[in-house]
VEXLORO-433339 format. One record per atom (N, C-alpha, C, O): x negated, y, z; residue in three letters; residue number from 1; atom name. Coordinates in Angstrom, 1 decimal. Layout:
BEGIN
{X:X&Y:Y&Z:Z&res:Ala&n:NUM&atom:CA}
...
//
This chain:
BEGIN
{X:-3.0&Y:-0.9&Z:32.5&res:Met&n:1&atom:N}
{X:-5.4&Y:-0.6&Z:33.5&res:Met&n:1&atom:CA}
{X:-6.3&Y:-0.3&Z:32.1&res:Met&n:1&atom:C}
{X:-5.8&Y:-0.9&Z:31.1&res:Met&n:1&atom:O}
{X:-7.4&Y:0.4&Z:31.8&res:Arg&n:2&atom:N}
{X:-7.3&Y:1.1&Z:30.9&res:Arg&n:2&atom:CA}
{X:-9.1&Y:0.0&Z:31.0&res:Arg&n:2&atom:C}
{X:-9.6&Y:-0.2&Z:32.1&res:Arg&n:2&atom:O}
{X:-9.7&Y:-0.5&Z:29.9&res:Leu&n:3&atom:N}
{X:-10.6&Y:-1.0&Z:29.7&res:Leu&n:3&atom:CA}
{X:-12.0&Y:0.1&Z:29.9&res:Leu&n:3&atom:C}
{X:-12.0&Y:1.2&Z:29.4&res:Leu&n:3&atom:O}
{X:-13.0&Y:-0.3&Z:30.7&res:Arg&n:4&atom:N}
{X:-14.0&Y:1.0&Z:30.5&res:Arg&n:4&atom:CA}
{X:-15.3&Y:0.1&Z:29.8&res:Arg&n:4&atom:C}
{X:-15.7&Y:-1.0&Z:30.1&res:Arg&n:4&atom:O}
{X:-15.8&Y:1.1&Z:28.6&res:Pro&n:5&atom:N}
{X:-16.5&Y:0.2&Z:27.4&res:Pro&n:5&atom:CA}
{X:-17.9&Y:-0.3&Z:28.1&res:Pro&n:5&atom:C}
{X:-18.1&Y:0.3&Z:29.1&res:Pro&n:5&atom:O}
{X:-19.0&Y:-1.1&Z:27.8&res:Phe&n:6&atom:N}
{X:-19.6&Y:-1.5&Z:28.9&res:Phe&n:6&atom:CA}
{X:-20.6&Y:-0.8&Z:29.1&res:Phe&n:6&atom:C}
{X:-21.2&Y:-1.0&Z:30.2&res:Phe&n:6&atom:O}
{X:-21.5&Y:0.7&Z:28.0&res:Leu&n:7&atom:N}
{X:-22.4&Y:1.5&Z:28.1&res:Leu&n:7&atom:CA}
{X:-21.5&Y:2.5&Z:27.8&res:Leu&n:7&atom:C}
{X:-20.8&Y:2.6&Z:26.9&res:Leu&n:7&atom:O}
{X:-21.7&Y:3.3&Z:29.1&res:Pro&n:8&atom:N}
{X:-21.2&Y:5.1&Z:29.1&res:Pro&n:8&atom:CA}
{X:-21.4&Y:6.0&Z:27.5&res:Pro&n:8&atom:C}
{X:-22.0&Y:5.7&Z:26.4&res:Pro&n:8&atom:O}
{X:-20.4&Y:7.2&Z:28.0&res:Gln&n:9&atom:N}
{X:-21.0&Y:7.6&Z:26.1&res:Gln&n:9&atom:CA}
{X:-21.5&Y:8.3&Z:26.5&res:Gln&n:9&atom:C}
{X:-20.6&Y:9.1&Z:26.5&res:Gln&n:9&atom:O}
{X:-22.2&Y:8.7&Z:26.9&res:Arg&n:10&atom:N}
{X:-23.7&Y:9.9&Z:27.5&res:Arg&n:10&atom:CA}
{X:-24.8&Y:8.5&Z:27.5&res:Arg&n:10&atom:C}
{X:-25.9&Y:8.7&Z:26.9&res:Arg&n:10&atom:O}
{X:-24.6&Y:7.3&Z:28.1&res:Ile&n:11&atom:N}
{X:-26.0&Y:6.8&Z:27.7&res:Ile&n:11&atom:CA}
{X:-25.7&Y:6.3&Z:26.1&res:Ile&n:11&atom:C}
{X:-26.8&Y:5.8&Z:25.8&res:Ile&n:11&atom:O}
{X:-25.0&Y:6.2&Z:25.1&res:Leu&n:12&atom:N}
{X:-25.1&Y:5.7&Z:24.2&res:Leu&n:12&atom:CA}
{X:-24.9&Y:6.8&Z:23.3&res:Leu&n:12&atom:C}
{X:-25.4&Y:6.6&Z:22.1&res:Leu&n:12&atom:O}
{X:-24.4&Y:7.9&Z:23.5&res:Ala&n:13&atom:N}
{X:-24.7&Y:10.0&Z:23.5&res:Ala&n:13&atom:CA}
{X:-26.5&Y:9.6&Z:22.9&res:Ala&n:13&atom:C}
{X:-26.8&Y:9.5&Z:21.7&res:Ala&n:13&atom:O}
{X:-27.7&Y:9.3&Z:24.0&res:Arg&n:14&atom:N}
{X:-29.3&Y:9.8&Z:24.6&res:Arg&n:14&atom:CA}
{X:-29.6&Y:8.9&Z:24.3&res:Arg&n:14&atom:C}
{X:-30.9&Y:8.9&Z:24.4&res:Arg&n:14&atom:O}
{X:-29.1&Y:7.4&Z:23.6&res:Arg&n:15&atom:N}
{X:-29.7&Y:7.0&Z:22.4&res:Arg&n:15&atom:CA}
{X:-29.5&Y:7.1&Z:21.4&res:Arg&n:15&atom:C}
{X:-30.3&Y:6.9&Z:20.5&res:Arg&n:15&atom:O}
{X:-28.0&Y:7.6&Z:21.2&res:Ala&n:16&atom:N}
{X:-28.6&Y:7.7&Z:19.5&res:Ala&n:16&atom:CA}
{X:-29.2&Y:8.9&Z:19.2&res:Ala&n:16&atom:C}
{X:-29.7&Y:9.0&Z:18.1&res:Ala&n:16&atom:O}
{X:-29.2&Y:10.3&Z:20.5&res:Arg&n:17&atom:N}
{X:-30.0&Y:11.2&Z:20.1&res:Arg&n:17&atom:CA}
{X:-31.2&Y:10.6&Z:20.0&res:Arg&n:17&atom:C}
{X:-30.8&Y:10.1&Z:19.0&res:Arg&n:17&atom:O}
{X:-32.2&Y:10.1&Z:20.2&res:Arg&n:18&atom:N}
{X:-33.5&Y:9.3&Z:20.5&res:Arg&n:18&atom:CA}
{X:-33.7&Y:8.3&Z:19.0&res:Arg&n:18&atom:C}
{X:-34.5&Y:8.2&Z:18.0&res:Arg&n:18&atom:O}
{X:-32.6&Y:7.9&Z:19.3&res:Val&n:19&atom:N}
{X:-33.1&Y:6.2&Z:17.3&res:Val&n:19&atom:CA}
{X:-33.3&Y:7.9&Z:16.0&res:Val&n:19&atom:C}
{X:-33.9&Y:7.9&Z:15.0&res:Val&n:19&atom:O}
{X:-32.4&Y:9.5&Z:16.8&res:Leu&n:20&atom:N}
{X:-32.7&Y:10.2&Z:15.4&res:Leu&n:20&atom:CA}
{X:-34.3&Y:10.7&Z:15.4&res:Leu&n:20&atom:C}
{X:-35.0&Y:10.3&Z:14.5&res:Leu&n:20&atom:O}
{X:-34.8&Y:11.6&Z:16.3&res:Ser&n:21&atom:N}
{X:-35.6&Y:11.8&Z:16.7&res:Ser&n:21&atom:CA}
{X:-36.4&Y:11.0&Z:16.9&res:Ser&n:21&atom:C}
{X:-37.6&Y:11.4&Z:16.8&res:Ser&n:21&atom:O}
{X:-36.4&Y:9.9&Z:17.1&res:Leu&n:22&atom:N}
{X:-38.1&Y:8.9&Z:16.3&res:Leu&n:22&atom:CA}
{X:-37.5&Y:8.9&Z:15.2&res:Leu&n:22&atom:C}
{X:-38.3&Y:9.6&Z:14.7&res:Leu&n:22&atom:O}
{X:-36.6&Y:8.7&Z:14.1&res:Gln&n:23&atom:N}
{X:-36.8&Y:8.8&Z:12.5&res:Gln&n:23&atom:CA}
{X:-37.4&Y:9.8&Z:11.9&res:Gln&n:23&atom:C}
{X:-38.2&Y:9.9&Z:10.9&res:Gln&n:23&atom:O}
{X:-37.1&Y:10.3&Z:12.5&res:Arg&n:24&atom:N}
{X:-37.6&Y:12.0&Z:12.2&res:Arg&n:24&atom:CA}
{X:-38.7&Y:12.2&Z:12.3&res:Arg&n:24&atom:C}
{X:-39.2&Y:13.0&Z:11.5&res:Arg&n:24&atom:O}
{X:-39.4&Y:11.8&Z:13.1&res:Lys&n:25&atom:N}
{X:-41.0&Y:11.4&Z:13.3&res:Lys&n:25&atom:CA}
{X:-42.1&Y:10.9&Z:12.4&res:Lys&n:25&atom:C}
{X:-43.2&Y:11.1&Z:11.9&res:Lys&n:25&atom:O}
{X:-40.8&Y:9.7&Z:12.2&res:Ser&n:26&atom:N}
{X:-41.6&Y:8.5&Z:11.4&res:Ser&n:26&atom:CA}
{X:-42.0&Y:8.6&Z:10.5&res:Ser&n:26&atom:C}
{X:-43.1&Y:8.4&Z:10.0&res:Ser&n:26&atom:O}
{X:-40.5&Y:9.3&Z:9.9&res:Ser&n:27&atom:N}
{X:-40.3&Y:9.9&Z:8.4&res:Ser&n:27&atom:CA}
{X:-41.5&Y:10.9&Z:7.6&res:Ser&n:27&atom:C}
{X:-41.6&Y:11.3&Z:6.4&res:Ser&n:27&atom:O}
{X:-42.7&Y:11.4&Z:9.4&res:Asp&n:28&atom:N}
{X:-43.5&Y:12.5&Z:8.9&res:Asp&n:28&atom:CA}
{X:-44.9&Y:11.9&Z:8.6&res:Asp&n:28&atom:C}
{X:-45.8&Y:12.4&Z:8.0&res:Asp&n:28&atom:O}
{X:-44.8&Y:10.4&Z:9.2&res:Met&n:29&atom:N}
{X:-46.3&Y:10.0&Z:9.3&res:Met&n:29&atom:CA}
{X:-46.3&Y:8.9&Z:7.7&res:Met&n:29&atom:C}
{X:-45.2&Y:8.5&Z:7.4&res:Met&n:29&atom:O}
{X:-47.3&Y:8.7&Z:7.1&res:Pro&n:30&atom:N}
{X:-47.3&Y:8.2&Z:5.8&res:Pro&n:30&atom:CA}
{X:-47.1&Y:6.5&Z:6.6&res:Pro&n:30&atom:C}
{X:-47.5&Y:6.3&Z:7.8&res:Pro&n:30&atom:O}
{X:-46.5&Y:5.6&Z:5.7&res:Thr&n:31&atom:N}
{X:-46.8&Y:4.3&Z:5.5&res:Thr&n:31&atom:CA}
{X:-47.9&Y:3.9&Z:5.0&res:Thr&n:31&atom:C}
{X:-48.6&Y:4.4&Z:4.1&res:Thr&n:31&atom:O}
{X:-48.2&Y:2.2&Z:5.9&res:Leu&n:32&atom:N}
{X:-48.8&Y:1.9&Z:5.1&res:Leu&n:32&atom:CA}
{X:-49.0&Y:1.6&Z:3.6&res:Leu&n:32&atom:C}
{X:-50.1&Y:1.4&Z:3.0&res:Leu&n:32&atom:O}
{X:-47.9&Y:1.6&Z:3.1&res:Phe&n:33&atom:N}
{X:-47.8&Y:1.3&Z:2.1&res:Phe&n:33&atom:CA}
{X:-48.4&Y:2.3&Z:1.2&res:Phe&n:33&atom:C}
{X:-49.1&Y:2.2&Z:0.2&res:Phe&n:33&atom:O}
{X:-47.8&Y:3.6&Z:1.8&res:Ser&n:34&atom:N}
{X:-48.1&Y:4.7&Z:0.3&res:Ser&n:34&atom:CA}
{X:-49.9&Y:5.4&Z:1.2&res:Ser&n:34&atom:C}
{X:-50.5&Y:6.4&Z:0.9&res:Ser&n:34&atom:O}
{X:-50.3&Y:4.5&Z:2.3&res:Arg&n:35&atom:N}
{X:-51.6&Y:5.1&Z:2.4&res:Arg&n:35&atom:CA}
{X:-52.8&Y:4.0&Z:1.5&res:Arg&n:35&atom:C}
{X:-53.8&Y:4.4&Z:1.0&res:Arg&n:35&atom:O}
{X:-52.3&Y:2.0&Z:1.3&res:Ile&n:36&atom:N}
{X:-53.0&Y:1.1&Z:0.0&res:Ile&n:36&atom:CA}
{X:-52.3&Y:2.0&Z:-1.1&res:Ile&n:36&atom:C}
{X:-53.4&Y:2.0&Z:-1.8&res:Ile&n:36&atom:O}
{X:-51.5&Y:2.7&Z:-1.9&res:Val&n:37&atom:N}
{X:-50.9&Y:3.1&Z:-2.9&res:Val&n:37&atom:CA}
{X:-52.3&Y:4.1&Z:-3.2&res:Val&n:37&atom:C}
{X:-53.2&Y:3.8&Z:-3.9&res:Val&n:37&atom:O}
{X:-52.2&Y:5.4&Z:-2.2&res:Ser&n:38&atom:N}
{X:-52.7&Y:6.5&Z:-2.4&res:Ser&n:38&atom:CA}
{X:-54.7&Y:6.1&Z:-2.5&res:Ser&n:38&atom:C}
{X:-55.3&Y:7.0&Z:-2.9&res:Ser&n:38&atom:O}
{X:-55.2&Y:5.4&Z:-2.2&res:Gly&n:39&atom:N}
{X:-56.1&Y:4.6&Z:-1.7&res:Gly&n:39&atom:CA}
{X:-56.7&Y:5.2&Z:-0.6&res:Gly&n:39&atom:C}
{X:-57.9&Y:5.4&Z:-0.9&res:Gly&n:39&atom:O}
{X:-56.4&Y:5.5&Z:0.3&res:Glu&n:40&atom:N}
{X:-56.7&Y:6.0&Z:1.4&res:Glu&n:40&atom:CA}
{X:-57.1&Y:4.5&Z:2.6&res:Glu&n:40&atom:C}
{X:-57.9&Y:4.8&Z:3.6&res:Glu&n:40&atom:O}
{X:-56.6&Y:2.8&Z:2.5&res:Leu&n:41&atom:N}
{X:-56.6&Y:2.2&Z:3.1&res:Leu&n:41&atom:CA}
{X:-57.1&Y:1.0&Z:1.7&res:Leu&n:41&atom:C}
{X:-56.2&Y:0.8&Z:0.8&res:Leu&n:41&atom:O}
{X:-58.4&Y:0.2&Z:1.8&res:Pro&n:42&atom:N}
{X:-58.7&Y:-1.0&Z:0.9&res:Pro&n:42&atom:CA}
{X:-57.8&Y:-2.1&Z:0.3&res:Pro&n:42&atom:C}
{X:-57.0&Y:-2.8&Z:1.0&res:Pro&n:42&atom:O}
{X:-57.8&Y:-2.2&Z:-0.4&res:Ser&n:43&atom:N}
{X:-56.9&Y:-3.3&Z:-0.8&res:Ser&n:43&atom:CA}
{X:-57.0&Y:-4.2&Z:-2.2&res:Ser&n:43&atom:C}
{X:-57.1&Y:-3.6&Z:-3.2&res:Ser&n:43&atom:O}
{X:-57.0&Y:-5.8&Z:-2.3&res:Tyr&n:44&atom:N}
{X:-57.3&Y:-6.2&Z:-3.5&res:Tyr&n:44&atom:CA}
{X:-56.1&Y:-5.7&Z:-4.7&res:Tyr&n:44&atom:C}
{X:-54.9&Y:-6.2&Z:-4.6&res:Tyr&n:44&atom:O}
{X:-56.5&Y:-4.9&Z:-5.7&res:Lys&n:45&atom:N}
{X:-55.7&Y:-4.8&Z:-7.0&res:Lys&n:45&atom:CA}
{X:-55.4&Y:-5.9&Z:-7.1&res:Lys&n:45&atom:C}
{X:-56.3&Y:-6.7&Z:-6.7&res:Lys&n:45&atom:O}
{X:-54.3&Y:-6.3&Z:-7.5&res:Ile&n:46&atom:N}
{X:-53.5&Y:-8.1&Z:-8.5&res:Ile&n:46&atom:CA}
{X:-53.5&Y:-6.4&Z:-10.0&res:Ile&n:46&atom:C}
{X:-54.2&Y:-6.0&Z:-10.9&res:Ile&n:46&atom:O}
{X:-52.5&Y:-5.9&Z:-9.6&res:Ala&n:47&atom:N}
{X:-52.0&Y:-5.1&Z:-11.0&res:Ala&n:47&atom:CA}
{X:-51.3&Y:-3.7&Z:-10.7&res:Ala&n:47&atom:C}
{X:-51.0&Y:-3.5&Z:-9.5&res:Ala&n:47&atom:O}
{X:-51.1&Y:-2.9&Z:-11.4&res:Glu&n:48&atom:N}
{X:-50.6&Y:-1.5&Z:-10.8&res:Glu&n:48&atom:CA}
{X:-50.5&Y:-0.8&Z:-12.3&res:Glu&n:48&atom:C}
{X:-51.5&Y:-0.9&Z:-13.0&res:Glu&n:48&atom:O}
{X:-49.4&Y:-0.1&Z:-12.7&res:Asp&n:49&atom:N}
{X:-48.7&Y:0.0&Z:-14.1&res:Asp&n:49&atom:CA}
{X:-48.1&Y:2.4&Z:-13.1&res:Asp&n:49&atom:C}
{X:-48.5&Y:3.1&Z:-12.2&res:Asp&n:49&atom:O}
{X:-47.2&Y:2.4&Z:-14.0&res:Asp&n:50&atom:N}
{X:-46.9&Y:3.6&Z:-13.4&res:Asp&n:50&atom:CA}
{X:-45.8&Y:3.8&Z:-12.4&res:Asp&n:50&atom:C}
{X:-45.6&Y:4.8&Z:-11.8&res:Asp&n:50&atom:O}
{X:-45.0&Y:2.3&Z:-12.5&res:Arg&n:51&atom:N}
{X:-44.2&Y:1.5&Z:-11.3&res:Arg&n:51&atom:CA}
{X:-44.4&Y:1.0&Z:-10.0&res:Arg&n:51&atom:C}
{X:-44.0&Y:1.5&Z:-9.0&res:Arg&n:51&atom:O}
{X:-45.5&Y:-0.4&Z:-10.2&res:Phe&n:52&atom:N}
{X:-45.9&Y:-0.7&Z:-9.5&res:Phe&n:52&atom:CA}
{X:-46.9&Y:-0.7&Z:-9.2&res:Phe&n:52&atom:C}
{X:-47.6&Y:-0.3&Z:-10.1&res:Phe&n:52&atom:O}
{X:-47.6&Y:-1.1&Z:-8.2&res:Phe&n:53&atom:N}
{X:-48.6&Y:-1.8&Z:-6.9&res:Phe&n:53&atom:CA}
{X:-48.4&Y:-3.2&Z:-7.0&res:Phe&n:53&atom:C}
{X:-47.4&Y:-3.6&Z:-7.6&res:Phe&n:53&atom:O}
{X:-48.9&Y:-3.9&Z:-6.5&res:Ala&n:54&atom:N}
{X:-49.2&Y:-5.5&Z:-6.8&res:Ala&n:54&atom:CA}
{X:-51.0&Y:-5.9&Z:-5.8&res:Ala&n:54&atom:C}
{X:-52.0&Y:-6.1&Z:-6.5&res:Ala&n:54&atom:O}
{X:-51.1&Y:-5.8&Z:-4.5&res:Phe&n:55&atom:N}
{X:-51.9&Y:-6.1&Z:-4.3&res:Phe&n:55&atom:CA}
{X:-52.3&Y:-7.8&Z:-3.0&res:Phe&n:55&atom:C}
{X:-51.2&Y:-8.2&Z:-2.6&res:Phe&n:55&atom:O}
{X:-53.0&Y:-8.4&Z:-2.7&res:Leu&n:56&atom:N}
{X:-53.3&Y:-9.7&Z:-1.6&res:Leu&n:56&atom:CA}
{X:-52.8&Y:-9.0&Z:-0.2&res:Leu&n:56&atom:C}
{X:-53.2&Y:-8.1&Z:0.5&res:Leu&n:56&atom:O}
{X:-52.0&Y:-9.8&Z:-0.1&res:Asp&n:57&atom:N}
{X:-52.1&Y:-10.3&Z:1.1&res:Asp&n:57&atom:CA}
{X:-53.1&Y:-10.2&Z:2.3&res:Asp&n:57&atom:C}
{X:-53.8&Y:-11.3&Z:2.4&res:Asp&n:57&atom:O}
{X:-53.2&Y:-9.4&Z:3.0&res:Ile&n:58&atom:N}
{X:-54.7&Y:-9.5&Z:4.6&res:Ile&n:58&atom:CA}
{X:-54.7&Y:-10.2&Z:5.0&res:Ile&n:58&atom:C}
{X:-55.8&Y:-10.6&Z:5.2&res:Ile&n:58&atom:O}
{X:-53.0&Y:-11.3&Z:5.4&res:Ser&n:59&atom:N}
{X:-52.8&Y:-12.0&Z:6.5&res:Ser&n:59&atom:CA}
{X:-51.9&Y:-13.7&Z:5.6&res:Ser&n:59&atom:C}
{X:-51.1&Y:-14.4&Z:6.0&res:Ser&n:59&atom:O}
{X:-52.7&Y:-13.6&Z:4.1&res:Pro&n:60&atom:N}
{X:-51.5&Y:-14.6&Z:3.1&res:Pro&n:60&atom:CA}
{X:-50.5&Y:-16.0&Z:3.7&res:Pro&n:60&atom:C}
{X:-51.2&Y:-16.5&Z:4.7&res:Pro&n:60&atom:O}
{X:-49.7&Y:-16.5&Z:3.6&res:Leu&n:61&atom:N}
{X:-49.1&Y:-17.7&Z:4.4&res:Leu&n:61&atom:CA}
{X:-49.9&Y:-18.0&Z:3.4&res:Leu&n:61&atom:C}
{X:-51.1&Y:-18.4&Z:3.7&res:Leu&n:61&atom:O}
{X:-49.4&Y:-18.0&Z:1.8&res:Arg&n:62&atom:N}
{X:-50.5&Y:-19.0&Z:1.4&res:Arg&n:62&atom:CA}
{X:-51.3&Y:-18.4&Z:0.2&res:Arg&n:62&atom:C}
{X:-51.3&Y:-17.2&Z:-0.1&res:Arg&n:62&atom:O}
{X:-52.0&Y:-19.6&Z:-0.6&res:Pro&n:63&atom:N}
{X:-53.6&Y:-18.7&Z:-0.9&res:Pro&n:63&atom:CA}
{X:-52.9&Y:-17.8&Z:-2.4&res:Pro&n:63&atom:C}
{X:-52.5&Y:-18.6&Z:-3.3&res:Pro&n:63&atom:O}
{X:-52.7&Y:-16.8&Z:-2.6&res:Gly&n:64&atom:N}
{X:-52.4&Y:-15.7&Z:-4.0&res:Gly&n:64&atom:CA}
{X:-51.2&Y:-14.9&Z:-3.6&res:Gly&n:64&atom:C}
{X:-50.6&Y:-14.2&Z:-4.5&res:Gly&n:64&atom:O}
{X:-50.7&Y:-15.0&Z:-2.0&res:His&n:65&atom:N}
{X:-49.8&Y:-14.1&Z:-1.4&res:His&n:65&atom:CA}
{X:-49.9&Y:-13.3&Z:-2.0&res:His&n:65&atom:C}
{X:-51.1&Y:-13.0&Z:-1.9&res:His&n:65&atom:O}
{X:-49.3&Y:-12.4&Z:-3.0&res:Thr&n:66&atom:N}
{X:-49.1&Y:-11.2&Z:-3.5&res:Thr&n:66&atom:CA}
{X:-47.8&Y:-10.5&Z:-2.5&res:Thr&n:66&atom:C}
{X:-46.9&Y:-11.0&Z:-2.0&res:Thr&n:66&atom:O}
{X:-48.3&Y:-8.9&Z:-2.6&res:Leu&n:67&atom:N}
{X:-47.5&Y:-7.6&Z:-2.2&res:Leu&n:67&atom:CA}
{X:-47.2&Y:-6.5&Z:-3.3&res:Leu&n:67&atom:C}
{X:-46.6&Y:-5.5&Z:-3.1&res:Leu&n:67&atom:O}
//
């Protein structure tokens, strides 16, 4: 007796194709953080150098919560 997989292979393959297409679409869009760094979105900058950009969280868990 052969056990059948929980989901048929064609459904798994369809889901995998959908995930890959969503990843391709999302990589075309700028992220929230890249928009903050580029200045498209406002932020309260704490520190910046050639590798780091620190800014206050818009919804802090504690006062001074920095990203």
